[in-house]
C-alpha positions as CSV (number, residue, x, y, z in Angstrom):
1,M,102.5,1.7,-69.0
2,S,101.3,2.3,-72.6
3,E,97.9,0.9,-71.5
4,V,97.7,3.7,-68.9
5,F,99.4,6.7,-70.4
6,N,98.0,6.9,-73.9
7,L,95.9,9.3,-76.0
8,A,92.7,7.9,-74.6
9,L,93.8,9.1,-71.1
10,F,93.9,12.7,-72.3
11,Q,90.6,12.4,-74.2
12,Q,89.0,11.1,-71.0
13,T,90.6,13.9,-69.0
14,I,88.9,16.5,-71.2
15,R,85.5,14.7,-71.0
16,A,85.7,14.3,-67.2
17,A,86.8,17.9,-66.6
18,T,84.1,19.5,-68.6
19,P,81.2,19.3,-66.1
20,V,83.5,20.5,-63.3
21,I,84.7,23.4,-65.5
22,L,81.1,24.6,-66.3
23,A,80.0,24.3,-62.7
24,A,83.1,26.0,-61.4
25,L,82.5,29.0,-63.8
26,G,79.0,29.3,-62.2
27,C,80.4,29.1,-58.7
28,L,83.1,31.7,-59.3
29,M,80.3,34.2,-60.3
30,T,78.7,33.9,-56.9
31,Q,82.1,33.8,-55.2
32,H,83.0,37.2,-56.7
33,V,79.8,38.7,-55.2
34,N,80.7,37.2,-51.8
35,I,78.1,34.4,-51.9
36,T,79.4,30.9,-51.0
37,N,77.2,28.5,-53.0
38,I,77.7,24.9,-52.0
39,G,74.4,23.9,-53.6
40,I,76.1,23.5,-57.0
41,D,76.0,19.7,-56.7
42,G,72.2,19.8,-56.4
43,M,71.8,22.2,-59.3
44,M,73.9,19.9,-61.4
45,L,71.8,16.9,-60.5
46,I,68.6,18.7,-61.3
47,G,70.0,19.9,-64.6
48,A,71.1,16.4,-65.5
49,F,67.7,15.0,-64.8
50,F,65.6,17.6,-66.6
51,A,68.0,17.5,-69.6
52,V,67.3,13.8,-70.0
53,L,63.6,14.5,-69.5
54,G,63.5,17.2,-72.1
55,S,65.6,15.3,-74.6
56,F,63.4,12.1,-74.2
57,M,60.1,13.9,-74.3
58,C,60.9,16.1,-77.3
59,G,63.4,13.9,-79.1
60,S,65.8,16.8,-79.2
61,W,69.1,17.5,-77.4
62,A,68.4,21.2,-77.8
63,M,65.1,20.9,-75.8
64,G,66.9,18.9,-73.2
65,L,69.5,21.7,-72.9
66,L,66.7,24.3,-72.8
67,F,65.0,22.4,-69.9
68,A,68.2,22.5,-68.0
69,I,68.7,26.2,-68.6
70,I,65.1,27.0,-67.5
71,L,65.6,25.0,-64.3
72,G,69.0,26.8,-63.8
73,V,67.3,30.2,-63.9
74,A,64.6,29.0,-61.4
75,L,67.2,27.6,-59.0
76,G,69.4,30.7,-59.3
77,L,66.4,32.9,-58.4
78,F,65.4,30.5,-55.6
79,Y,68.9,30.7,-54.1
80,Y,69.1,34.5,-54.4
81,L,65.6,34.9,-52.8
82,L,66.5,32.8,-49.8
83,V,70.1,33.9,-49.2
84,I,70.0,37.6,-50.2
85,K,66.4,38.7,-49.8
86,F,65.5,36.6,-46.7
87,S,69.1,36.6,-45.3
88,S,69.1,32.8,-44.8
89,D,72.3,31.0,-44.0
90,E,74.0,30.2,-47.3
91,F,75.5,27.0,-46.1
92,I,72.2,25.6,-44.8
93,I,70.4,26.6,-48.0
94,G,73.2,24.9,-50.1
95,V,73.0,21.7,-48.1
96,A,69.2,21.7,-48.2
97,L,69.3,22.2,-52.0
98,N,71.6,19.3,-52.4
99,L,69.4,17.0,-50.3
100,F,66.3,18.3,-52.1
101,A,67.8,17.6,-55.5
102,A,68.8,14.0,-54.6
103,G,65.3,13.3,-53.2
104,L,63.4,15.0,-56.0
105,T,65.2,13.4,-58.9
106,T,65.0,9.9,-57.3
107,F,61.3,10.4,-56.6
108,L,60.5,11.6,-60.2
109,L,62.7,8.9,-61.8
110,R,60.8,6.1,-59.9
111,T,57.3,7.5,-60.2
112,L,56.9,9.3,-63.6
113,P,55.0,7.0,-66.0
114,L,57.1,8.4,-68.8
115,F,60.2,6.6,-67.5
116,A,58.4,3.4,-66.7
117,T,57.5,2.9,-70.4
118,G,60.6,4.4,-71.9
119,G,63.1,1.6,-71.1
120,K,64.4,1.8,-67.6
121,L,67.8,0.1,-67.5
122,A,67.8,-0.9,-63.8
123,S,66.6,0.4,-60.5
124,G,67.9,3.9,-60.1
125,S,68.8,4.6,-63.7
126,F,67.2,5.4,-67.0
127,K,68.5,4.8,-70.5
128,S,66.6,4.8,-73.8
129,P,67.3,5.1,-77.5
130,G,64.7,8.0,-77.3
131,I,67.3,10.2,-75.5
132,D,68.9,12.5,-78.1
133,P,72.5,13.1,-77.0
134,L,74.5,16.2,-77.5
135,P,76.0,16.5,-80.9
136,V,79.7,15.5,-81.4
137,I,81.7,18.3,-83.1
138,H,84.5,17.5,-85.6
139,I,86.6,20.6,-86.1
140,P,87.5,21.1,-89.8
141,L,91.2,20.8,-90.8
142,I,92.2,20.0,-87.2
143,K,90.4,16.7,-87.2
144,D,92.7,15.5,-90.0
145,I,96.0,16.3,-88.2
146,P,97.5,13.1,-86.6
147,I,97.3,12.9,-82.8
148,L,96.3,16.6,-82.4
149,G,93.1,15.9,-84.3
150,E,92.2,13.0,-82.0
151,L,93.1,15.1,-79.0
152,L,91.2,18.3,-79.8
153,S,88.4,17.1,-82.1
154,G,85.4,14.8,-81.7
155,Y,83.9,15.9,-78.4
156,S,80.4,16.9,-77.5
157,L,79.2,20.5,-78.0
158,L,79.5,21.6,-74.4
159,V,83.2,20.7,-74.2
160,Y,84.0,23.4,-76.7
161,V,81.4,25.7,-75.1
162,S,83.3,25.4,-71.8
163,W,86.6,26.3,-73.4
164,A,85.0,29.4,-75.0
165,L,83.4,30.4,-71.6
166,I,86.7,30.3,-69.9
167,L,87.9,33.2,-72.1
168,L,84.6,35.0,-72.0
169,C,84.3,34.9,-68.3
170,W,87.9,36.1,-67.8
171,Y,87.2,39.0,-70.2
172,F,83.9,40.0,-68.7
173,I,85.1,39.8,-65.1
174,Y,88.4,41.6,-65.5
175,R,88.0,43.8,-68.6
176,T,84.4,45.1,-68.6
177,P,82.4,47.5,-66.4
178,W,80.0,44.7,-65.7
179,G,82.8,42.6,-64.3
180,F,84.1,45.6,-62.2
181,H,80.6,46.0,-60.7
182,L,80.4,42.3,-60.1
183,R,83.6,42.3,-58.1
184,A,82.7,45.5,-56.3
185,A,79.4,44.0,-55.2
186,G,81.4,41.4,-53.2
187,E,84.4,43.5,-52.1
188,H,83.1,47.0,-51.6
189,P,79.2,47.0,-51.8
190,E,78.9,50.4,-50.1
191,A,81.1,52.0,-52.7
192,L,79.2,50.4,-55.5
193,E,75.9,51.6,-54.1
194,A,77.3,55.1,-53.7
195,S,78.1,55.1,-57.4
196,G,74.4,54.5,-58.2
197,K,74.7,50.7,-58.9
198,S,72.8,48.1,-57.0
199,P,74.9,45.3,-55.2
200,S,71.7,43.3,-54.9
201,R,71.1,43.4,-58.6
202,M,74.6,42.2,-59.3
203,K,74.2,39.3,-56.8
204,L,70.9,38.4,-58.5
205,S,72.7,38.2,-61.9
206,A,75.6,36.2,-60.5
207,S,73.2,33.8,-58.8
208,V,71.2,33.2,-61.9
209,L,74.3,32.7,-64.0
210,C,75.5,30.2,-61.4
211,G,72.3,28.3,-61.7
212,I,72.4,28.2,-65.5
213,L,76.0,27.1,-65.7
214,S,75.6,24.4,-63.0
215,C,72.5,23.0,-64.7
216,V,74.3,23.0,-68.0
217,A,77.1,21.1,-66.4
218,G,74.6,18.5,-65.3
219,A,73.2,18.4,-68.8
220,H,76.7,17.6,-70.1
221,L,76.9,14.7,-67.6
222,S,73.6,13.1,-68.8
223,L,73.5,14.0,-72.5
224,G,77.2,14.4,-73.4
225,Y,79.0,12.1,-71.1
226,V,76.9,8.9,-70.6
227,T,73.5,9.6,-72.4
228,M,71.5,8.4,-69.4
229,F,70.4,9.5,-66.0
230,T,71.4,7.7,-62.8
231,E,70.5,8.6,-59.2
232,N,73.2,10.9,-57.7
233,M,75.2,10.7,-60.9
234,T,77.0,14.0,-60.1
235,N,79.0,12.0,-57.5
236,S,79.9,15.2,-55.6
237,R,81.4,17.0,-58.6
238,G,79.7,20.1,-57.4
239,Y,81.9,20.1,-54.3
240,V,84.9,19.5,-56.5
241,A,83.9,22.5,-58.7
242,F,83.7,24.7,-55.5
243,A,87.2,23.5,-54.5
244,C,88.5,24.4,-57.9
245,V,87.2,27.9,-57.5
246,I,88.9,28.3,-54.1
247,F,92.1,26.8,-55.5
248,G,92.1,29.0,-58.6
249,R,91.2,32.2,-56.5
250,G,88.2,32.8,-58.7
251,N,90.4,33.3,-61.8
252,P,88.8,31.4,-64.8
253,P,92.1,30.1,-66.4
254,R,93.4,28.9,-63.0
255,V,90.0,27.3,-62.3
256,F,90.2,25.6,-65.7
257,L,93.6,24.1,-64.8
258,A,92.4,22.9,-61.4
259,A,89.4,21.2,-63.1
260,L,91.8,19.6,-65.7
261,L,93.8,18.2,-62.8
262,F,90.7,16.6,-61.4
263,G,89.8,15.2,-64.8
264,F,93.3,13.8,-65.3
265,I,93.3,12.0,-61.9
266,D,89.8,10.7,-62.6
267,A,90.8,9.4,-66.0
268,L,94.0,8.0,-64.7
269,G,92.1,6.1,-61.9
270,M,89.9,4.5,-64.5
271,N,92.9,3.4,-66.5
272,M,94.6,2.0,-63.4
273,Q,91.7,-0.2,-62.3
274,T,93.4,-3.2,-63.9
275,Y,96.3,-2.8,-61.5
276,I,94.7,-1.1,-58.4
277,P,91.3,-1.9,-56.7
278,S,88.5,0.3,-58.1
279,D,87.6,1.6,-54.6
280,L,91.1,3.2,-54.4
281,T,91.1,4.6,-57.9
282,A,87.6,6.1,-57.4
283,M,88.8,7.8,-54.2
284,A,91.9,9.4,-55.9
285,P,90.2,12.5,-57.5
286,Y,88.6,13.5,-54.2
287,L,91.8,12.9,-52.3
288,V,93.5,15.3,-54.7
289,T,90.7,17.8,-54.1
290,V,91.3,17.7,-50.3
291,V,95.0,18.2,-50.9
292,M,94.2,21.2,-53.1
293,M,92.2,22.8,-50.3
294,V,94.9,22.1,-47.7
295,A,97.4,23.7,-50.0
296,V,95.3,26.8,-50.2
297,V,94.9,27.1,-46.5
298,L,98.7,26.6,-45.9
299,W,99.6,29.1,-48.6
300,D,97.2,31.7,-47.1
301,R,98.8,31.2,-43.7
302,H,102.2,31.6,-45.2
303,K,101.2,34.8,-46.9
304,K,99.7,36.3,-43.7
305,A,102.8,35.3,-41.7
306,R,105.1,36.9,-44.2
307,K,102.9,40.1,-44.4
308,A,103.1,40.3,-40.6
309,Q,106.8,40.0,-40.6
310,V,107.2,42.7,-43.3
311,T,104.9,45.0,-41.2
312,A,106.8,44.3,-38.0
313,A,110.1,45.0,-39.8
314,K,108.8,48.4,-41.0
315,L,107.8,49.3,-37.5
């Protein structure tokens, strides 16, 4: 059992959970303004591709991250324009975005001359020494502490950014006027408009933030996790991020814990491949995601039934 439950398991948990955390933070922004964005997986995939493209072209991880952020802004605006301005069905647009991202990244990977001369690893993937990965951060003092230093230090930059964003998102959503307006845009848009604030503008800002964070999550996958790009490398993590938001009720710390659960099951499955067929271990994180969603539905039904009983007792 020491080969399965060891320090490396928890290190891998943190690495696997990070892209889900970042994407889920973006998703909860749109969730609070009453937009159901299931196009996160496509945004992550595009972010992963253009992060590698920017890093390889410019020889800088910062440029790769900047490429991902720019694409995130564009995708957020695109989603807002179609869903809010043109009143398109958000589910159809989300599915279309996911399909478009898979097709676009595959097409560009196979046709751009830049990748053909840069060291294509195999059909459907690209890896090159010219890709500059995200920097690894070693925390002073903590890195020298036995066990704790190995657990908390030595991860890529975006791991620590995701931890900081959990606290920042919670503070802005629940402790600032901007967060109050954001939630009001989804819960009581008429009251927000009567106060002189624009619900549409809040939905625009939430959509853009969702695009940025989702593409940054993809950048972590390709520059901080494996330092390469592979077709469909998100592997449905965008849907998992959406499930984490539903399970965590849009509350950043709860969403963080749900993402950690996914990362733990994913890491545990990789460690168990010696004893269990890889097909079963690969399925485990997504099975847990389904269980999470079922638990949310059952809990909601229980709360509604209990509320109805209390109301009937009062009558």
